[in-house]
C-alpha positions in Angstrom: -37.7 -5.0 -95.1 -34.4 -4.1 -93.6 -36.1 -2.5 -90.9 -38.2 -5.6 -90.2 -35.0 -7.5 -89.6 -33.8 -4.8 -87.7 -36.7 -5.0 -85.4 -36.7 -8.4 -84.9 -33.0 -8.7 -84.0 -33.9 -6.3 -81.4 -36.8 -8.1 -79.8 -35.0 -11.5 -79.8 -31.9 -9.3 -77.9 -34.6 -8.0 -75.8 -35.5 -11.6 -74.9 -32.2 -12.5 -74.5 -31.4 -10.3 -71.8 -34.9 -10.8 -69.3 -33.1 -12.8 -66.4 -34.4 -16.4 -66.0 -37.0 -17.1 -63.4 -35.5 -18.3 -59.9 -37.9 -21.2 -58.4 -39.1 -20.8 -55.0 -40.4 -23.8 -52.9 -42.7 -23.6 -50.2 -43.6 -26.1 -46.9 -47.0 -27.1 -46.8 -49.3 -25.4 -44.3 -49.9 -28.2 -42.3 -46.8 -29.5 -42.4 -45.1 -30.4 -38.6 -41.5 -30.4 -37.4 -40.2 -34.0 -37.4 -37.1 -33.4 -35.4 -36.9 -36.1 -32.7 -37.1 -34.9 -28.7 -33.5 -35.2 -27.1 -33.0 -38.4 -25.3 -33.9 -38.2 -21.5 -30.5 -38.2 -19.3 -30.1 -41.6 -17.3 -30.5 -41.8 -13.6 -27.3 -42.7 -11.8 -26.7 -46.3 -9.8 -26.9 -45.3 -6.4 -23.5 -45.8 -4.6 -23.5 -48.5 -1.9 -22.6 -46.7 1.7 -20.6 -48.7 4.0 -22.6 -49.5 7.3 -22.1 -46.8 10.2 -20.0 -48.2 13.5 -21.6 -47.6 16.9 -20.8 -44.4 17.9 -19.5 -43.7 21.5 -21.8 -41.9 24.1 -20.2 -38.8 25.6 -18.1 -39.0 28.7 -20.6 -37.1 31.0 -23.8 -39.0 29.9 -25.7 -39.7 33.4 -26.7 -43.1 34.6 -30.3 -42.8 34.3 -31.0 -46.7 35.3 -30.5 -46.6 39.3 -33.1 -48.8 40.3 -33.5 -52.8 39.4 -36.5 -55.0 39.1 -37.2 -57.3 41.9 -39.8 -59.5 42.9 -43.8 -58.8 42.9 -43.5 -56.7 46.3 -45.8 -56.8 48.7 -48.7 -53.6 49.6 -46.1 -51.3 51.8 -47.7 -49.7 54.7 -49.4 -46.3 54.1 -47.7 -43.4 54.8 -48.2 -42.1 58.3 -50.7 -39.3 58.1 -49.5 -35.7 58.9 -49.4 -34.1 61.8 -52.4 -32.4 63.4 -51.7 -27.9 63.1 -50.6 -26.5 66.0 -52.9 -24.6 67.9 -53.0 -20.9 67.1 -51.6 -18.5 70.1 -54.3 -16.5 71.9 -54.5 -12.9 70.4 -52.8 -10.2 72.8 -54.9 -7.8 74.5 -55.9 -4.8 73.3 -54.0 -1.6 74.5 -55.3 0.3 77.0 -55.0 4.4 77.0 -54.9 3.9 81.0 -50.9 3.9 82.6 -49.6 0.6 83.8 -49.5 0.2 87.2 -46.3 0.2 88.9 -45.6 -4.0 89.4 -45.1 -4.8 92.9 -41.8 -6.3 93.8 -41.5 -9.9 93.6 -38.7 -12.2 94.7 -36.9 -13.4 91.7 -37.1 -17.4 91.4 -33.6 -19.1 91.6 -33.8 -20.5 88.0 -36.1 -18.7 85.8 -35.4 -20.5 82.7 -38.8 -21.6 80.9 -39.5 -25.4 81.2 -38.4 -27.2 78.1 -40.8 -27.4 75.1 -42.6 -24.3 76.6 -41.2 -22.1 73.6 -39.5 -22.5 70.3 -36.7 -23.8 70.9 -37.8 -26.9 73.2 -40.2 -27.4 70.1 -37.3 -27.6 67.7 -35.5 -29.9 70.1 -38.3 -32.2 70.0 -38.6 -32.3 66.5 -34.9 -33.3 66.0 -35.4 -36.2 68.3 -35.4 -39.7 66.6 -38.9 -40.2 65.1 -39.8 -44.1 66.2 -42.9 -44.1 63.7 -42.7 -43.9 59.7 -42.3 -40.6 58.4 -43.7 -39.1 54.9 -40.2 -37.6 53.4 -39.1 -34.3 52.0 -35.3 -33.9 53.0 -32.4 -36.1 52.7 -29.4 -35.2 55.3 -25.6 -36.4 55.9 -24.5 -33.7 58.4 -20.7 -34.3 58.2 -21.0 -34.2 54.4 -23.0 -31.3 54.2 -25.8 -33.1 52.6 -29.0 -31.4 52.8 -31.0 -32.8 49.7 -34.0 -32.9 48.4 -36.3 -36.4 48.5 -38.9 -37.3 46.1 -41.1 -39.7 46.3 -41.6 -42.0 43.3 -43.2 -45.0 41.5 -42.0 -47.4 38.9 -40.0 -45.8 35.5 -41.0 -46.9 31.9 -38.9 -50.4 32.4 -41.1 -51.0 35.4 -38.1 -50.4 37.8 -37.9 -48.2 41.2 -37.5 -44.5 39.8 -35.0 -41.6 39.9 -35.1 -38.2 40.3 -35.4 -36.0 37.0 -31.7 -35.8 35.3 -31.8 -31.9 35.7 -31.7 -32.5 39.5 -28.3 -34.4 40.0 -28.2 -33.5 43.9 -31.6 -34.9 44.3 -33.0 -38.2 46.0 -36.1 -40.5 45.2 -38.1 -42.6 47.5 -39.6 -45.5 46.0 -43.1 -45.6 47.4 -43.3 -49.8 46.5 -40.7 -49.9 49.4 -41.5 -49.6 53.4 -41.5 -45.5 54.0 -38.3 -44.1 56.2 -38.6 -44.4 59.7 -40.6 -47.9 59.0 -40.0 -51.1 61.7 -39.0 -53.7 59.0 -37.7 -54.1 55.4 -35.1 -52.0 53.0 -36.4 -48.1 52.4 -35.5 -47.9 48.8 -34.0 -44.6 48.1 -32.3 -44.2 44.3 -29.9 -40.7 43.3 -27.9 -40.1 40.6 -24.3 -40.9 39.5 -22.4 -39.1 36.6 -19.9 -40.2 34.5 -18.2 -36.7 35.2 -18.6 -37.2 38.5 -20.3 -34.3 39.4 -23.9 -36.2 41.1 -24.6 -37.0 44.5 -24.2 -40.7 43.9 -20.4 -40.0 43.0 -19.9 -38.0 46.1 -21.5 -40.6 48.5 -19.1 -43.4 46.9 -15.7 -41.8 46.4 -13.5 -40.8 48.9 -14.4 -38.4 51.2 -17.9 -39.9 51.3 -19.9 -42.3 53.3 -18.2 -43.7 56.2 -19.0 -46.2 58.7 -20.7 -44.4 61.4 -22.1 -41.3 59.6 -25.6 -40.3 60.3 -28.2 -40.3 57.6 -31.3 -38.1 58.7 -34.7 -38.3 56.6 -36.8 -35.3 57.1 -40.7 -35.3 57.9 -43.3 -33.5 56.6 -43.9 -32.5 60.0 -40.4 -32.1 61.0 -40.1 -35.2 62.3 -36.6 -37.4 61.8 -36.1 -40.7 60.8 -32.3 -41.6 62.0 -30.2 -44.0 60.1 -26.5 -45.0 60.6 -24.7 -45.7 58.1 -23.0 -49.3 57.7 -21.7 -50.3 54.6 -21.7 -50.1 50.5 -21.7 -53.1 48.0 -21.2 -53.0 44.4 -21.9 -55.8 42.1 -22.4 -56.0 38.3 -26.1 -55.9 37.0 -25.4 -58.9 35.0 -25.3 -61.2 38.4 -28.0 -59.0 39.9 -30.5 -61.8 41.0 -34.0 -60.4 42.4 -34.7 -63.1 44.6 -31.7 -62.2 46.9 -33.3 -59.3 49.2 -30.6 -57.3 48.7 -32.4 -54.5 47.2 -36.2 -55.6 47.4 -36.9 -56.3 51.2 -40.0 -55.4 52.8 -39.6 -58.1 55.8 -36.1 -57.9 56.8 -34.0 -55.7 58.8 -35.1 -52.0 59.2 -32.7 -50.2 57.3 -31.9 -47.6 54.3 -31.0 -49.1 50.7 -29.6 -46.1 48.7 -28.7 -47.2 44.8 -26.6 -45.7 42.4 -25.1 -46.4 39.2 -21.6 -47.4 38.7 -18.9 -48.3 35.9 -20.4 -46.9 32.9 -19.8 -48.7 29.3 -18.5 -46.0 26.8 -19.8 -48.7 23.9 -23.8 -48.6 25.0 -23.5 -45.6 27.7 -25.8 -47.6 30.0 -23.9 -48.6 33.6 -23.1 -52.3 34.2 -22.6 -52.0 38.1 -25.0 -50.8 41.0 -23.9 -49.8 44.7 -25.9 -50.3 47.5 -25.3 -48.4 50.7 -26.8 -49.8 53.5 -27.9 -47.6 56.9 -29.3 -48.8 60.3 -32.4 -47.6 62.0 -31.6 -45.3 65.1 -34.1 -44.7 67.7 
């Protein structure tokens, strides 16, 4: 009996020494993460910018609008046809193997100079004389100023005004083919040249001190070497805003035969445009 009591007591003591069970929980297999996504960052409101002021145009910008519009032009006379080519000289005789005979002595003439026009020098002198007819222009010359510039033929620009030389050709000139050709017996021969704010173009040289002076000769060289001659008379300067196309100071196909050489002047630093024009007038000389 005592043994049974001891056995039972041992069993009870063993049961008391067993550690309690741990309770473990498991999430369901199909459960999902319910965490809310982070809120998107708010877009900042645009900061208003101040209206930019009109920038000043660089000082070296050229005057690009030399020409001015005018009343509808009458059809100008067509340019003269090119001169016929000079006859080729006869070929030299073939060389002979026989010795040349001794020439007989002759009396030397008092004047052995060839008549004018019988050689290259005479022809060149004839070509330098002033032409009495219109020429197809190629060069613009002012001998006293050592000016010898290309003379281009142009039409109207994108604004409908007589065109000017390309900006890269600051020392070139441009004849407007809607006006009479150089050497014509009437009307303004319109020629446009550039002026640069830096003072480095042909128009600057013609206008400033040391430029064209009354009585200076202006020569327009034609394709065949003909020369249309003019003598500088005067220049005028006027605001573009006051220009009247009907005045005839620029477009005039029926007035006195003269050159009307125009260039820009008085550059406006705010707009980059030139507010004035200068016209040089030169009378035809025969």
